[in-house]
C-alpha positions in Angstrom: 61.6 122.0 101.9 61.9 122.8 105.5 61.2 120.0 108.0 60.3 120.4 111.6 60.7 117.9 114.2 59.3 117.8 117.7 60.5 115.8 120.5 58.1 114.4 123.0 59.4 113.7 126.4 57.5 110.9 128.1 57.5 111.0 131.9 57.6 107.5 133.5 54.4 107.8 135.7 53.5 105.1 138.1 50.0 104.8 139.2 51.0 103.9 142.8 54.1 104.6 144.9 54.5 102.4 148.1 56.2 104.0 151.1 57.0 101.7 153.9 59.5 100.7 156.5 61.4 97.7 155.1 62.2 96.1 158.4 58.6 96.0 159.5 56.6 95.3 156.3 58.8 94.5 153.3 58.3 90.8 153.4 54.7 90.9 154.8 52.1 93.6 154.2 54.0 95.8 151.6 55.0 92.8 149.5 51.5 91.3 149.5 49.9 94.7 148.7 52.4 95.2 145.9 51.5 91.7 144.4 47.8 92.3 144.7 48.0 95.7 143.0 50.3 94.4 140.2 48.0 91.4 139.6 45.1 93.7 138.9 47.1 95.6 136.3 48.1 98.6 138.5 51.6 99.9 137.8 53.3 100.1 141.3 56.7 101.4 142.2 58.2 99.7 145.2 61.8 100.3 146.3 63.4 96.9 146.6 66.9 98.3 147.2 68.3 97.9 150.7 70.7 100.9 150.5 70.8 103.1 153.5 72.0 106.7 153.4 71.7 110.1 155.0 69.8 111.6 152.1 67.0 110.1 150.0 68.2 109.6 146.4 67.0 112.0 143.6 65.9 108.9 141.7 63.5 108.0 144.5 62.2 111.6 144.7 61.4 111.5 141.0 59.6 108.2 141.4 57.5 109.8 144.1 56.7 113.0 142.1 55.9 110.9 139.0 53.3 108.8 140.7 49.6 109.5 140.8 48.9 107.9 144.2 51.1 107.3 147.2 50.2 104.6 149.7 52.1 105.3 153.0 52.2 102.2 155.2 52.8 103.5 158.8 54.2 100.8 161.0 56.0 100.6 164.3 59.4 101.3 162.8 58.4 103.8 160.1 59.3 106.9 162.2 62.7 105.4 163.2 63.8 105.8 159.6 65.1 109.1 158.2 64.6 107.6 154.7 60.8 107.0 155.4 60.3 110.4 156.9 62.0 112.1 153.9 59.8 110.1 151.6 56.8 111.3 153.5 57.7 114.9 153.3 58.1 114.6 149.5 54.8 112.7 149.2 53.0 115.4 151.1 54.7 118.1 149.0 53.3 116.3 145.9 49.9 116.1 147.5 49.9 119.9 148.1 51.4 121.0 144.8 50.6 118.3 142.2 47.3 117.0 143.8 48.7 113.5 144.2 46.4 111.2 146.1 47.8 110.0 149.4 46.4 107.0 151.2 47.7 106.2 154.7 47.6 102.7 156.0 48.1 102.3 159.7 49.7 98.8 160.0 49.5 97.7 163.6 49.7 101.4 164.8 47.1 103.8 165.9 46.6 106.9 163.8 46.7 109.0 166.9 50.1 107.6 167.8 51.3 108.7 164.3 49.8 112.1 164.7 51.3 112.8 168.1 54.4 110.5 167.9 53.3 108.4 170.9 53.1 104.7 171.7 55.3 102.2 169.8 55.3 104.5 166.9 56.6 107.4 169.1 59.3 105.1 170.6 60.8 104.7 167.1 60.7 108.4 166.5 62.3 109.1 169.9 65.1 106.6 169.1 65.7 108.4 165.8 66.0 111.7 167.5 68.4 110.3 170.1 70.6 108.9 167.4 71.0 112.4 165.9 74.0 113.2 168.1 76.6 115.9 167.4 79.0 113.5 165.6 76.3 112.4 163.2 75.2 116.0 162.6 78.8 116.8 161.6 78.9 113.9 159.2 75.7 115.0 157.4 76.9 118.6 157.6 73.9 120.0 159.5 73.9 122.5 162.3 71.8 121.9 165.4 69.3 124.5 164.1 69.0 122.7 160.8 68.4 119.5 162.6 65.7 121.1 164.7 64.1 122.4 161.6 64.1 119.0 160.0 62.6 117.4 163.0 59.8 120.0 163.0 59.2 119.2 159.3 58.9 115.5 160.0 56.5 116.1 162.9 54.3 118.3 160.7 54.3 115.7 158.0 53.4 112.9 160.4 50.6 115.1 161.8 49.3 116.0 158.3 49.4 112.4 157.0 47.7 111.0 160.1 44.8 113.5 159.5 44.2 112.1 156.1 41.4 109.6 155.9 43.1 106.2 155.6 42.9 102.5 156.5 43.8 100.7 159.7 44.6 97.1 160.1 42.5 95.0 162.5 45.5 93.7 164.5 46.6 95.4 167.7 50.2 96.6 168.1 
């Protein structure tokens, strides 16, 4: 008697992925939002690791793509983080290819400042660009052309995300 077996691979799908700048919102808004969502039974992925690196981990990329909804919390320091910007690019890729729902939250920043990289938000982005000097490019093994391409990718992602209907906090920057 022949027997057949089938293996089912289960994908760990979170309902919500939270993307945020740890320095700005980890212990305030992001943590509170995480607790509220969890208390209502919503499965939320939040990255509590404090590791910093030049490239976003493949583990985190999988967590983004395996989520149904991404909540992007734009704050003053969001655009000063390569890590956040790489997450945003992946989130928007998932929105466009996998129909993931993306909800932007503008925490003490104006959506227009995110869209055009101006104001406090733009200051953080400008500081990131200044920090990308020739020595750092060599360490991450990128040419100046690759760096310019990456910056254009980030700007396009910020513009696209800021054009998605989202929520804004009541407090001024």
